[in-house]
N, C-alpha and C positions, 0 to 999 in steps of 0.2 A: 507338868506332864504326868508325874507319878499319881497325883490325885485324880486326874482325868482317867487314867487307866484303872485305878482302884475303884472308881465309881462304876466301872463296867466289869463285874466279877468274872464273867466267862472269858473276856479278852485278857484280863490280868492273869487269870489262871492259865490260859493258853500260852502266854509269854513266859510265865514261870515254868510251865511244862517244857517249853522249848529249851530253856537254859538247863534245867535239870536233865532233860533228855540228852543233851550233849554229854553230860557227865555219865549218865546211865549207859549211853551208847558206847562211850569210850571204855567203860568198865566191861560191858558185854563183848565188845569187839576184841578188846585186849585179851579177855579170857579165852575167846574162840581162837585167836592167833597163837596164844601160848599153848593151848591144848593141841593145835595142829603141829606146832614146833616140837612138842613133846612126843609126837608120833601117832596121835589119835587120828583115825579117818575123819572126814568132814562131818558125817551125820552124828557119830558119838560126841565129837567136839561141840557140835551145835547143841545137842541135848544137855550136856554138862554145863555149857555156858548159859543156857536158859535157866537151869535149876539155880545156879549161883545168882543169875540176874534177877530172878523172881524175888528173892530175899532182899537183895541190894535195892532193887527198884521200888519195892513196896515201901521200904524205909524212907527213901527220898521222896517218892510221890505222896505218900500218906502225910508225912510231916511237913514238907516244904511247900508242896503245891496245893494239896487239898485239905490240909489241917485236920486230918483224921487221926484220932487217938487210938492207941492200942492195936491189937492184932485181930480183932473180931472179923474184919473184912478180908483177912489174908486168904482164907479158903476160896472165896469168889475171885479174888485177885489172881490166885494161882490158876483157877479155872480159865480166866480170861487169857492168861499167859500160855496156858495149854493150847487154847484155840490158836493163839498167835504162833506158837511153836509148830503146830500141825500145818498151818498155812505156809510158814517159813520153810519147813522141811520139804514140802511138796515143791515150792518155788525153787529152793536150792537144788533139789534133784533135777528139775527141768533145766536150770541154768548150767549145771554141770554137764548135762547131756549135750549142750551146745559146744562144749570144749573149753569153757571158761575155767580158769584156775579157781580153786575153792575160796581163796581170800577175795579175789575180784568178784566172784559170783555173790558172796555175802555182802560185799561193799555196795553192790548195785541194789540189793534188797533192803538196805538199812532205811532209806527214806520212806518207801511205801509201808514197811512194817511199823515205823514210828508213827505215821499218820493213823494207821489202824489202831495202834496201841493207845493213842490219845482218846479215840472214841470209846474203846472198851474200858480203859482205866477210868475215864470220866463217869461212865455208866456205873461201874462198880463202886467207886468211892463217893459219888454224889447222888446216885439213884436216878440219874437222868443223863441224856445225851447233852453234850455241850451246845450252847447257842440255841437251845430249844425253848428258852423263855421262862423256864421255872427257876425257882430260887436255889434249891439244892444246898449242898454244904459249901460254906465259904472256904 
């Protein structure tokens, strides 16, 4: 089974991304929850958790999933996460207006933000969108 998956690099990368994503999401969501617990309002807590997450996530994505070396792609990665942050912040504000608690609102947004993150991170770290047929970085 592992050989069959490894013969399809995009599928193998996606599966690794999912597993690493669980770790990254746990880190980011825990950071957000701790910041809320420490008394920060939802939007500053989200901003700080994203900043911490960019560094953590780059390390795990670049090394484990995409086998990218060094930090030369970190600025583009940070830009991708800035886009994700902006979309997440707007969506969080909309969810909060419905009366949802901040923790529940962000919990609902985790999956759609993760799917968008896979597309953007793949583009940044391989130079192409996933499943587009090109070779890219293994």
